[in-house]
C-alpha positions in Angstrom: 65.5 66.0 -26.2 68.1 66.8 -23.4 69.9 63.5 -22.6 72.1 62.1 -19.8 71.6 63.0 -16.1 69.5 66.0 -15.2 68.2 67.8 -12.3 64.6 67.8 -10.7 63.7 71.2 -12.2 64.6 70.1 -15.5 62.8 66.7 -15.0 59.5 68.7 -14.4 60.2 71.0 -17.1 60.2 68.4 -19.8 57.2 66.4 -18.1 55.1 69.5 -18.4 56.3 70.2 -21.9 55.4 66.8 -23.0 58.8 65.2 -23.0 60.3 61.8 -21.4 62.2 61.7 -18.2 63.5 58.2 -16.7 63.1 58.5 -13.0 63.5 56.2 -9.9 61.1 54.5 -7.9 61.4 52.0 -4.8 61.2 49.0 -7.4 62.7 50.1 -10.8 63.3 52.9 -13.0 60.5 54.2 -15.1 60.4 56.1 -18.4 57.7 58.8 -17.7 55.8 61.3 -19.6 52.7 63.2 -18.7 49.5 60.7 -18.3 47.2 63.2 -19.5 48.6 63.9 -22.9 48.4 61.0 -25.2 51.0 62.7 -27.8 53.4 62.6 -24.9 52.8 59.1 -23.9 53.1 58.0 -27.3 56.9 58.8 -27.1 57.2 56.3 -24.3 55.8 53.4 -26.5 58.2 54.9 -29.6 61.3 54.8 -27.2 60.5 51.4 -25.9 59.5 49.6 -29.0 56.3 48.9 -27.1 53.1 47.7 -28.5 50.6 50.5 -28.0 48.0 48.3 -26.7 50.1 47.1 -23.4 49.0 49.4 -21.0 51.4 51.7 -18.8 51.3 52.5 -15.1 50.2 55.9 -14.0 52.2 57.3 -11.0 50.8 59.9 -8.5 52.2 61.4 -5.4 49.1 60.7 -3.0 45.9 58.8 -3.1 44.1 62.0 -3.6 45.4 62.2 -7.0 43.6 59.0 -8.2 40.5 61.1 -8.5 42.0 62.5 -11.8 42.0 59.1 -13.4 39.7 57.0 -11.5 36.0 56.9 -12.5 35.1 54.5 -9.5 37.5 54.0 -6.7 36.3 50.7 -5.5 36.4 49.7 -1.4 39.0 46.9 -2.4 41.2 49.8 -3.6 40.9 52.1 -0.9 41.9 49.2 1.6 44.8 48.5 -0.3 46.0 52.0 -0.6 45.3 52.6 2.8 47.6 49.7 3.6 50.4 49.7 1.2 50.6 53.4 -0.5 53.1 54.7 -0.6 54.7 51.7 -2.0 55.3 48.9 -4.5 51.5 48.3 -5.3 49.8 49.2 -8.5 45.8 49.0 -8.3 43.8 48.6 -11.6 40.5 50.5 -11.3 37.7 51.8 -13.6 39.2 54.7 -15.9 37.8 58.1 -16.5 36.6 57.9 -20.0 38.1 61.4 -20.7 41.9 61.0 -19.7 44.7 58.6 -20.2 43.5 56.4 -23.1 47.1 56.2 -24.3 48.3 55.3 -21.2 45.6 52.7 -20.5 46.5 50.9 -23.9 42.9 51.8 -24.7 41.2 50.0 -22.2 38.5 50.9 -19.7 40.4 50.7 -16.7 43.8 52.1 -15.4 46.7 51.0 -13.4 47.5 53.7 -10.4 50.6 53.6 -8.2 51.8 55.8 -5.6 55.5 55.3 -5.2 57.6 55.7 -2.1 61.0 56.8 -3.4 61.7 60.3 -2.1 63.2 61.3 -5.4 60.0 59.9 -7.0 58.0 61.8 -4.6 59.5 65.0 -5.2 59.3 64.7 -8.9 55.5 63.9 -8.9 54.6 66.4 -6.4 56.3 69.2 -8.2 54.9 68.1 -11.5 51.7 68.2 -9.8 52.3 71.8 -8.8 53.5 72.1 -12.5 50.0 71.0 -13.7 50.9 67.6 -14.3 48.4 65.3 -12.7 50.1 61.8 -13.1 53.1 60.6 -14.8 52.5 57.2 -17.0 55.7 55.3 -16.5 56.7 51.8 -17.7 60.3 50.4 -16.5 62.8 52.3 -18.5 64.2 49.7 -20.7 63.5 48.3 -24.2 60.3 46.3 -24.5 60.5 43.0 -22.9 64.2 43.6 -21.6 65.6 43.5 -18.3 64.2 46.5 -15.8 66.5 48.9 -14.9 67.4 49.5 -11.2 70.2 52.1 -11.2 70.5 55.5 -13.5 73.7 53.9 -15.4 71.4 51.2 -16.8 69.0 53.5 -18.3 72.0 55.5 -19.9 73.4 52.2 -21.1 69.8 50.9 -22.4 69.3 53.8 -24.4 72.6 54.8 -25.4 72.5 57.9 -23.2 69.8 59.5 -25.6 67.1 59.7 -22.5 67.4 62.1 -19.7 67.6 60.5 -16.3 66.8 61.8 -12.8 69.2 59.9 -10.6 68.3 58.6 -7.4 70.6 56.0 -6.5 69.8 52.0 -6.6 66.1 50.9 -6.5 65.5 49.6 -3.3 63.1 46.7 -4.2 64.7 45.9 -7.4 61.6 43.8 -9.2 58.4 45.7 -10.5 55.4 46.3 -8.4 52.4 44.0 -7.3 49.4 44.5 -9.8 46.2 43.9 -8.1 43.0 44.4 -10.4 39.9 45.9 -8.4 37.7 46.3 -11.4 35.5 43.4 -10.5 33.9 42.1 -7.4 36.7 39.8 -6.6 40.0 41.7 -6.5 42.9 39.5 -8.7 46.2 39.4 -8.1 47.8 39.9 -11.8 51.3 40.4 -11.0 53.2 39.1 -7.8 56.0 41.1 -6.3 57.6 42.1 -3.0 54.0 42.4 -1.3 53.5 38.7 -0.2 49.5 37.3 -1.3 48.9 36.9 2.3 49.3 40.5 3.4 47.5 42.0 0.6 44.8 39.3 1.6 44.6 40.6 5.3 44.4 44.0 4.1 41.5 43.1 2.0 39.8 41.0 4.2 39.2 38.6 1.2 41.0 36.0 -0.7 42.4 37.3 -3.8 41.1 35.7 -6.9 43.3 34.8 -10.2 43.5 36.3 -13.5 41.1 34.9 -16.2 40.0 35.8 -19.6 38.0 38.8 -18.6 40.9 40.3 -16.7 42.3 43.8 -17.8 45.7 43.6 -19.6 48.3 44.7 -17.3 52.1 46.0 -17.5 54.7 43.3 -17.3 52.2 40.2 -17.5 53.3 39.2 -20.9 54.5 35.3 -20.9 57.9 36.2 -22.5 59.5 39.4 -20.8 62.3 40.8 -18.5 64.8 39.0 -20.4 68.7 39.8 -21.0 70.5 39.2 -23.9 71.6 35.8 -22.7 69.5 32.8 -22.6 68.4 32.2 -19.4 67.9 28.8 -18.2 66.3 27.6 -14.6 67.7 24.9 -13.0 66.9 22.7 -10.0 69.6 22.8 -7.1 70.8 19.2 -8.0 70.8 20.0 -11.7 72.7 22.9 -11.2 75.3 21.3 -9.2 75.8 18.5 -11.9 76.1 21.3 -14.5 78.6 23.0 -12.6 80.7 19.9 -12.2 80.3 18.9 -15.7 80.1 22.4 -17.9 82.9 23.9 -19.9 83.7 26.6 -17.3 87.1 28.1 -17.4 86.1 30.9 -19.5 83.3 29.1 -21.0 80.1 31.0 -22.5 77.8 30.1 -19.1 77.3 32.2 -16.0 75.8 30.7 -12.8 73.5 32.3 -10.6 72.4 30.5 -7.3 69.7 32.1 -5.9 68.7 29.9 -2.7 71.0 26.9 -1.9 74.7 27.0 -1.5 75.9 25.5 -5.0 79.5 25.9 -5.4 81.2 26.8 -8.8 84.9 26.5 -9.3 87.4 28.9 -10.8 86.7 29.9 -14.3 83.0 30.5 -14.1 81.2 33.7 -14.3 79.7 33.0 -10.9 77.7 35.5 -8.7 76.8 34.2 -5.2 73.1 35.4 -4.4 71.8 36.3 -1.2 69.2 33.7 0.6 66.2 35.8 1.3 63.9 36.7 -1.3 64.0 40.5 -0.9 67.8 40.4 -1.1 68.0 38.5 -4.4 64.9 40.9 -5.6 67.1 43.9 -4.6 70.2 42.5 -6.7 68.5 40.2 -9.5 68.2 42.5 -12.6 71.5 44.2 -12.1 73.2 40.7 -11.8 71.5 39.8 -15.1 72.7 43.2 -16.8 76.0 42.5 -15.4 76.1 39.2 -17.2 75.2 40.9 -20.3 78.2 43.4 -20.1 80.2 40.2 -19.7 79.0 38.9 -22.9 78.1 35.2 -21.6 75.7 33.2 -23.7 73.5 31.5 -21.2 72.9 32.5 -17.5 72.0 29.4 -15.4 69.7 30.2 -12.5 68.8 28.1 -9.7 65.0 28.1 -9.6 63.8 29.7 -6.3 61.1 27.8 -4.2 57.9 27.3 -5.5 56.1 26.8 -2.3 57.2 29.8 -0.4 55.1 32.8 -1.5 58.0 35.3 -0.3 59.6 34.1 -3.6 56.6 34.7 -6.0 57.8 37.9 -7.4 61.6 36.6 -8.2 60.1 33.5 -9.8 57.7 35.0 -11.8 60.4 37.4 -13.5 62.8 34.5 -13.9 60.1 32.2 -15.3 59.4 35.1 -17.9 63.0 35.9 -18.7 63.3 32.3 -19.4 60.5 31.8 -21.5 61.8 34.9 -23.7 64.9 33.3 -24.2 63.3 30.3 -25.4 61.3 31.9 -28.1 
């Protein structure tokens, strides 16, 4: 497999032939293979160390491509796609029985997304012209680890052994919202940049919550998105106290303030985060990766507000990262 940075034509050729390509989206970088080839998709699971029953998301260039994978296109999916595609939204719909069984993790449903990133759009459109109806792609990292938002993150994650189509830093920075449209009441399976209220306005109804009957979905395991360092979530007061009482001065901990203006003195591996949820989402994974590069043992993160829906996506990722570190 040709590794390192590659161009668009080489990326299309790899997908067409059943190879793997990491590519940019507006959310994070994905590790892609043609979704209609179960053998090619198996390469994704092998490269990531991902369980084969943990479904992937199929990326398409336009809503019209959904027909290649969806057995039914529910009204809820139509309304959400019309409002938010291209964009950071994945829709789970009933799957055609004759396609993408491996990408779906063996389920009768399939997750579909039409990304807005211009490089992703060019790749998916060119791949479609070459006979590739869609590209299955989870985030381009080892299973359970921090998602990459830059090409250099992918190169470091796989020791330069995965070919990468560079598209600059991902604009959103956390993975897409996932909505299950397979039942009568659409359910929010994974939060992201799009707030629940916007989704519900587009639907004209209240979103349900996942239950035992909900399809398995990408990135919804309790423990996920974790750096090598242990992640600890602390309230603003606890973080301020830790900053005062902690070792600092080259000690093992790093502090990340994601909302308030907690102050850390000299000697800490401290990164001041922005105050808005969207701006934090854009930087969060890159900062966690930076702390790993610095070799810190712990990352202390201020818990975002739980009563403000704009923070739901960031809070979800941090809680899963902390759960993974506590395992």
